[in-house]
Structures are given as C-alpha cells and as structure tokens.
The first five atom37 places (N, CA, C, CB, O) and aatype in JSON, in Angstrom:
{
  "aatype": [20, 20, 20, 20, 20, 20, 20, 20, 20, 20, 20, 20, 20, 20, 20, 20, 20, 20, 20, 20, 20, 20, 20, 20, 20, 20, 20, 20, 20, 20, 20, 20, 20, 20, 20, 20, 20, 20, 20, 20],
  "atom_mask": [
    [1, 1, 1, 1, 1],
    [1, 1, 1, 1, 1],
    [1, 1, 1, 1, 1],
    [1, 1, 1, 1, 1],
    [1, 1, 1, 1, 1],
    [1, 1, 1, 1, 1],
    [1, 1, 1, 1, 1],
    [1, 1, 1, 1, 1],
    [1, 1, 1, 1, 1],
    [1, 1, 1, 1, 1],
    [1, 1, 1, 1, 1],
    [1, 1, 1, 1, 1],
    [1, 1, 1, 1, 1],
    [1, 1, 1, 1, 1],
    [1, 1, 1, 1, 1],
    [1, 1, 1, 1, 1],
    [1, 1, 1, 1, 1],
    [1, 1, 1, 1, 1],
    [1, 1, 1, 1, 1],
    [1, 1, 1, 1, 1],
    [1, 1, 1, 1, 1],
    [1, 1, 1, 1, 1],
    [1, 1, 1, 1, 1],
    [1, 1, 1, 1, 1],
    [1, 1, 1, 1, 1],
    [1, 1, 1, 1, 1],
    [1, 1, 1, 1, 1],
    [1, 1, 1, 1, 1],
    [1, 1, 1, 1, 1],
    [1, 1, 1, 1, 1],
    [1, 1, 1, 1, 1],
    [1, 1, 1, 1, 1],
    [1, 1, 1, 1, 1],
    [1, 1, 1, 1, 1],
    [1, 1, 1, 1, 1],
    [1, 1, 1, 1, 1],
    [1, 1, 1, 1, 1],
    [1, 1, 1, 1, 1],
    [1, 1, 1, 1, 1],
    [1, 1, 1, 1, 1]
  ],
  "atom_positions": [
    [[-147.77, 106.49, -170.39], [-148.68, 106.72, -169.29], [-148.83, 105.46, -168.43], [-150.05, 107.17, -169.82], [-148.78, 105.53, -167.2]],
    [[-149.0, 104.3, -169.07], [-149.15, 103.05, -168.31], [-147.93, 102.82, -167.43], [-149.35, 101.86, -169.26], [-148.08, 102.45, -166.26]],
    [[-146.74, 103.02, -167.98], [-145.52, 102.77, -167.21], [-145.44, 103.67, -165.98], [-144.29, 103.0, -168.09], [-145.01, 103.22, -164.92]],
    [[-145.86, 104.91, -166.12], [-145.84, 105.83, -164.98], [-146.8, 105.37, -163.89], [-146.2, 107.26, -165.44], [-146.46, 105.36, -162.71]],
    [[-148.0, 104.99, -164.3], [-149.0, 104.53, -163.33], [-148.54, 103.24, -162.67], [-150.37, 104.32, -164.02], [-148.66, 103.08, -161.46]],
    [[-148.02, 102.32, -163.48], [-147.54, 101.04, -162.94], [-146.42, 101.27, -161.92], [-147.04, 100.13, -164.07], [-146.43, 100.66, -160.85]],
    [[-145.48, 102.12, -162.24], [-144.37, 102.41, -161.34], [-144.87, 102.98, -160.02], [-143.39, 103.39, -161.99], [-144.4, 102.59, -158.95]],
    [[-145.83, 103.89, -160.08], [-146.36, 104.51, -158.88], [-147.15, 103.49, -158.05], [-147.25, 105.71, -159.24], [-146.94, 103.39, -156.84]],
    [[-148.05, 102.75, -158.69], [-148.93, 101.85, -157.95], [-148.23, 100.59, -157.47], [-150.1, 101.47, -158.8], [-148.66, 100.01, -156.47]],
    [[-147.17, 100.17, -158.13], [-146.48, 98.95, -157.7], [-145.74, 99.13, -156.38], [-145.51, 98.51, -158.77], [-145.34, 98.15, -155.75]],
    [[-145.57, 100.36, -155.96], [-144.9, 100.61, -154.69], [-145.87, 100.81, -153.53], [-144.01, 101.83, -154.81], [-145.46, 100.99, -152.38]],
    [[-147.17, 100.76, -153.82], [-148.17, 100.92, -152.77], [-148.15, 99.73, -151.83], [-149.57, 101.1, -153.38], [-147.92, 98.6, -152.25]],
    [[-148.38, 100.0, -150.54], [-148.42, 98.95, -149.52], [-149.72, 99.08, -148.74], [-147.18, 99.04, -148.57], [-150.09, 100.17, -148.31]],
    [[-150.41, 97.96, -148.58], [-151.63, 97.93, -147.77], [-151.3, 97.13, -146.52], [-152.86, 97.3, -148.57], [-151.12, 95.92, -146.59]],
    [[-151.22, 97.81, -145.4], [-150.79, 97.14, -144.17], [-151.93, 96.46, -143.42], [-150.12, 98.14, -143.27], [-151.68, 95.59, -142.58]],
    [[-153.16, 96.83, -143.69], [-154.31, 96.22, -143.04], [-154.62, 94.88, -143.72], [-155.56, 97.17, -143.09], [-154.96, 94.85, -144.9]],
    [[-154.5, 93.78, -142.96], [-154.66, 92.45, -143.54], [-156.06, 92.2, -144.08], [-154.32, 91.4, -142.51], [-156.21, 91.55, -145.11]],
    [[-157.08, 92.69, -143.41], [-158.45, 92.51, -143.89], [-158.66, 93.25, -145.21], [-159.47, 93.0, -142.83], [-159.29, 92.73, -146.13]],
    [[-158.13, 94.45, -145.28], [-158.25, 95.22, -146.52], [-157.47, 94.55, -147.65], [-157.74, 96.66, -146.31], [-157.93, 94.54, -148.79]],
    [[-156.3, 93.98, -147.35], [-155.54, 93.24, -148.35], [-156.38, 92.11, -148.94], [-154.24, 92.67, -147.74], [-156.44, 91.94, -150.16]],
    [[-157.02, 91.34, -148.07], [-157.85, 90.22, -148.51], [-159.0, 90.71, -149.39], [-158.39, 89.45, -147.3], [-159.27, 90.14, -150.45]],
    [[-159.67, 91.75, -148.94], [-160.8, 92.28, -149.71], [-160.36, 92.81, -151.08], [-161.49, 93.4, -148.92], [-161.06, 92.63, -152.07]],
    [[-159.2, 93.44, -151.13], [-158.68, 93.93, -152.41], [-158.34, 92.77, -153.34], [-157.44, 94.8, -152.18], [-158.64, 92.83, -154.53]],
    [[-157.71, 91.72, -152.8], [-157.38, 90.55, -153.63], [-158.63, 89.92, -154.22], [-156.61, 89.52, -152.8], [-158.66, 89.58, -155.4]],
    [[-159.65, 89.77, -153.39], [-160.91, 89.18, -153.86], [-161.54, 90.06, -154.93], [-161.89, 88.98, -152.68], [-162.0, 89.56, -155.96]],
    [[-161.56, 91.35, -154.69], [-162.17, 92.28, -155.64], [-161.43, 92.3, -156.97], [-162.19, 93.68, -155.04], [-162.06, 92.26, -158.03]],
    [[-160.12, 92.36, -156.93], [-159.33, 92.37, -158.16], [-159.47, 91.05, -158.9], [-157.85, 92.65, -157.86], [-159.59, 91.03, -160.13]],
    [[-159.46, 89.95, -158.17], [-159.62, 88.63, -158.8], [-160.96, 88.52, -159.5], [-159.48, 87.52, -157.75], [-161.05, 87.95, -160.59]],
    [[-161.99, 89.04, -158.89], [-163.33, 88.98, -159.49], [-163.38, 89.73, -160.82], [-164.37, 89.56, -158.53], [-164.13, 89.36, -161.72]],
    [[-162.58, 90.78, -160.94], [-162.55, 91.56, -162.18], [-161.63, 90.91, -163.21], [-162.1, 92.99, -161.88], [-161.95, 90.89, -164.4]],
    [[-160.49, 90.4, -162.76], [-159.47, 89.92, -163.69], [-159.67, 88.48, -164.16], [-158.14, 90.03, -163.04], [-159.27, 88.14, -165.27]],
    [[-160.29, 87.64, -163.35], [-160.46, 86.23, -163.69], [-161.88, 86.02, -164.17], [-160.13, 85.3, -162.47], [-162.83, 86.27, -163.43]],
    [[-162.04, 85.55, -165.41], [-163.39, 85.36, -165.92], [-164.16, 84.29, -165.15], [-163.34, 85.0, -167.4], [-163.59, 83.27, -164.75]],
    [[-165.44, 84.54, -164.95], [-166.27, 83.58, -164.23], [-166.61, 82.39, -165.11], [-167.55, 84.24, -163.73], [-166.87, 81.3, -164.61]],
    [[-166.62, 82.59, -166.41], [-166.95, 81.53, -167.35], [-165.65, 80.9, -167.85], [-167.8, 82.07, -168.53], [-165.06, 81.37, -168.83]],
    [[-165.21, 79.85, -167.18], [-163.94, 79.21, -167.51], [-163.98, 78.46, -168.84], [-163.54, 78.26, -166.41], [-162.94, 78.02, -169.32]],
    [[-165.15, 78.29, -169.43], [-165.24, 77.59, -170.71], [-164.51, 78.34, -171.82], [-166.7, 77.39, -171.1], [-164.08, 77.73, -172.8]],
    [[-164.36, 79.64, -171.68], [-163.65, 80.43, -172.7], [-162.17, 80.12, -172.71], [-163.87, 81.92, -172.47], [-161.51, 80.32, -173.73]],
    [[-161.63, 79.64, -171.6], [-160.2, 79.37, -171.49], [-159.84, 78.08, -172.23], [-159.78, 79.27, -170.02], [-158.78, 78.01, -172.86]],
    [[-160.69, 77.08, -172.15], [-160.35, 75.78, -172.74], [-160.54, 75.7, -174.22], [-161.16, 74.73, -172.12], [-160.28, 74.65, -174.82]]
  ]
}
C-alpha cells in the first residue's frame, strides 16, 4: 500500500509558488521535531 501511495504522490506537481512554500513549511513542521535535544 505504501509503495502505491508513494508512486502516485511522488509525481504530483504544485505549480503555484506560494502554495509550494506553504506546503514545505507545513510538512517541515510535522516532520522535524521542535525539540532538537532528542537528536543529540
């Protein structure tokens, strides 16, 4: 299931530059922990 979703979503293109920026910020906020002490 993951492979199917990944294959489909990896081909998506967002042509609106403002939306691209907002998506990057949103995804980063979810994927990158705010508490960097856990990394060290």
